[in-house]
N, C-alpha and C positions, 0 to 999 in steps of 0.2 A: 899816233892817231889810231883810233880802233877800226876806222873803215877803210884805212889804206890797203889797196891791193883787193879790195872785195867788188862784188856785182851787187848792186841794188836790184832786188826782185819783188814783184808784187803783182797784184792783179789791177790792171789799169795804172801802171807804174807812173805815168805822167803826173798824176794827180798827186802822188807821194812826194815825187821829186820836187813840185812845185813848193809844197810845204816845207821841205827840207831846205831848198833854196833860199826861202825867206828867212828861215831860222838861222842859216849859217851867215847870211849877210848881215843879219841883227848882231850876231855874236861875234863874228870875225873868225869864227872856226872854219877851218878849210875843209870843203866837200871834194873828197876823192873819188867820186863814183863817175866822173864826166865820162860819157860815152860807153859805160859799163853798166848797162841795165838790162834786165829780162823781164819782160811784160808776160807774166802768165797767162793774162786774158788772151793775147795775140797768139802765144804759143799752144795753148789749149785748143783754140778755134782751128789752127792749122792742123794740128796732130789728129783732132776728132772730126775734122771736115765739117765745122760748123761755120755759120755766118757770123763774121766778127761782130761782136756787141749784141748778139741775140741771146746770149746766155750768161747771166751774172754768176758771181761765185757760188751763190746759194743753189742755183740751179745745177752748176757743174758739179758742186760737192755732192748732191744727192744722185745724180747721175753716176758718179764715179764711186760712190759708197763711202766718201769722206766725211768724217763726223765734223760737224760744224755748229758748235755752241757759241752762244754770245756773239752772233753774226754783227758785222760793223764795230767789232772792237778789235784794236791793233794786234793783241796777241793772238786771239782767236782765228782771225783772217789770215795772219801770217802763218800759222801752223796749217792751216786749209791749203795755203799756196804751197807751202813745202811739201 
């Protein structure tokens, strides 16, 4: 399994997790992320002293000088989070 021993990270990762959970339930592929997640939104808010939920990925990317092309596409958003 490719996901074994990994951490699921993303911006507002609970949304991503819910999509993955539905997909693995339908396919029977085991999801090995249980309780191993990193919410970049929460982490960034805490580290930068921001109120949680007040800055989206686009705003944070601009603030931190991170290139974000094709916002709201999986690869672009994943790279910005990374």
